[in-house]
C-alpha positions as CSV (number, residue, x, y, z in Angstrom):
1,X,51.9,20.2,58.0
2,X,54.3,20.6,55.0
3,X,57.2,21.9,56.0
4,X,60.1,23.8,53.6
5,X,63.6,24.4,54.9
6,X,64.0,27.6,52.7
7,X,61.6,30.0,51.7
8,X,63.4,29.9,48.1
9,X,61.9,26.2,47.6
10,X,58.4,27.8,47.3
11,X,59.4,30.0,44.1
12,X,59.4,27.0,41.6
13,X,55.8,25.8,43.1
14,X,54.1,28.9,41.6
15,X,50.6,27.2,40.4
16,X,50.8,24.3,42.6
17,X,48.5,23.1,45.4
18,X,51.2,23.5,48.5
19,X,49.2,22.1,51.5
20,X,45.9,21.7,53.5
21,X,45.2,22.5,57.2
22,X,44.0,20.7,59.7
23,X,40.2,20.5,60.3
24,X,39.0,23.2,62.5
25,X,35.7,23.0,64.5
26,X,33.4,26.0,64.3
27,X,31.6,25.8,67.5
28,X,28.7,28.1,68.9
29,X,30.9,29.3,71.4
30,X,33.5,30.2,69.2
31,X,30.5,32.1,66.8
32,X,29.5,34.1,70.1
33,X,33.1,35.1,70.8
34,X,33.3,36.4,67.4
35,X,30.1,38.1,67.5
36,X,31.1,39.8,70.9
37,X,34.2,40.9,69.7
38,X,33.0,42.6,66.4
39,X,29.7,43.5,68.1
40,X,27.9,41.7,65.0
41,X,24.9,39.7,67.1
42,X,22.5,39.2,64.0
43,X,20.3,36.4,65.0
44,X,21.3,34.0,62.2
45,X,24.6,33.9,64.3
46,X,23.7,34.0,68.0
47,X,20.0,32.7,68.3
48,X,20.0,29.2,68.0
49,X,15.9,28.7,68.3
50,X,15.2,31.8,65.8
51,X,17.6,30.2,63.4
52,X,16.1,26.7,63.2
53,X,13.5,28.6,61.3
54,X,15.9,30.5,59.3
55,X,16.8,30.1,55.8
56,X,19.9,27.6,57.1
57,X,18.1,25.7,59.9
58,X,20.8,26.4,62.3
59,X,23.0,29.3,63.2
60,X,26.1,30.1,60.9
61,X,29.3,31.5,61.1
62,X,30.0,35.3,60.4
63,X,31.8,35.3,56.9
64,X,34.4,37.3,58.5
65,X,34.6,34.8,61.3
66,X,35.2,32.2,58.7
67,X,38.1,34.6,57.0
68,X,39.5,35.1,60.4
69,X,40.5,31.4,60.6
70,X,43.0,31.9,57.8
71,X,45.9,32.3,60.1
72,X,45.4,29.4,62.1
73,X,44.9,27.4,59.2
74,X,48.0,28.7,57.5
75,X,49.7,27.8,60.7
76,X,48.8,24.1,60.7
77,X,49.1,23.8,56.9
78,X,53.0,24.9,56.2
79,X,56.2,26.2,58.1
80,X,59.1,27.7,56.4
81,X,62.2,27.2,58.6
82,X,64.4,29.6,57.4
83,X,62.1,32.6,58.0
84,X,62.4,34.8,60.9
85,X,58.6,36.5,60.5
86,X,55.7,36.4,58.4
87,X,52.9,39.2,58.5
88,X,50.0,39.7,56.9
89,X,49.9,42.1,53.8
90,X,46.2,41.8,52.8
91,X,43.7,40.1,50.6
92,X,43.0,40.6,46.9
93,X,39.6,38.9,46.5
94,X,37.2,37.2,48.9
95,X,33.9,35.4,48.5
96,X,31.6,33.3,50.8
97,X,30.0,31.0,48.4
98,X,28.3,28.9,51.1
99,X,27.9,29.2,54.7
100,X,29.3,27.5,57.9
101,X,26.8,26.1,60.2
102,X,27.8,25.9,64.0
103,X,29.1,22.6,64.5
104,X,30.9,22.3,61.4
105,X,34.4,21.7,60.7
106,X,36.2,23.5,58.0
107,X,39.8,23.4,56.6
108,X,41.8,25.6,54.2
109,X,43.6,24.2,50.8
110,X,46.6,26.3,49.9
111,X,47.7,27.0,46.3
112,X,50.4,29.3,45.6
113,X,49.8,32.1,43.1
114,X,52.5,34.2,43.1
115,X,56.1,34.5,44.5
116,X,57.4,38.0,44.5
117,X,60.9,38.7,45.8
118,X,61.1,41.3,47.9
119,X,64.0,42.9,50.2
120,X,64.7,40.7,52.7
121,X,62.2,37.9,51.7
122,X,59.5,37.3,49.5
123,X,55.5,38.4,49.0
124,X,53.6,35.0,48.8
125,X,49.9,35.1,47.4
126,X,47.9,32.0,48.0
127,X,44.6,30.9,46.8
128,X,42.7,29.7,49.9
129,X,40.0,27.3,49.4
130,X,38.1,26.9,52.9
131,X,35.9,23.6,52.7
132,X,33.6,22.3,55.2
133,X,33.7,18.8,55.7
134,X,30.6,17.0,54.0
135,X,29.9,20.3,52.1
136,X,29.4,20.5,48.4
137,X,30.7,24.1,47.9
138,X,33.6,26.1,49.4
139,X,32.5,28.4,52.2
140,X,35.3,30.9,51.7
141,X,37.6,31.4,48.5
142,X,40.4,34.2,49.2
143,X,43.2,35.4,47.8
144,X,45.9,36.1,50.8
145,X,49.0,38.0,50.4
146,X,51.8,37.6,52.9
147,X,55.5,38.6,53.1
148,X,58.2,36.2,55.0
149,X,61.4,37.4,56.1
150,X,64.2,35.7,56.1
């Protein structure tokens, strides 16, 4: 985890790779919980036997499940000690170039694209490249916009 004492330290780091998250295991149980929470029970996600004969040879995580790992990734990648609160402000762009088979491990690589001062803090835009351990393509590329308040 990379630690910053002050939010203002990030302002001079626009364009730089900031941090990498810890690896997160994407288990079939976790995929099933996401399917239950979203009522998206498509066989490619929840039926391991049928998925063996499918296009990926196994069940895969939902794209939105992969994206939903973003807060966990950010929490393990970096902390800013002088902030009292952070909020998710939204996303500018999201793509899922490759699948995440059940049993995979993924992590996020954070590059700071923008630092915009706002009342009481800053709005930060990160490019988050999510990679699968042993994979040759990213599993998700997203521009994540958050606000941190001091």
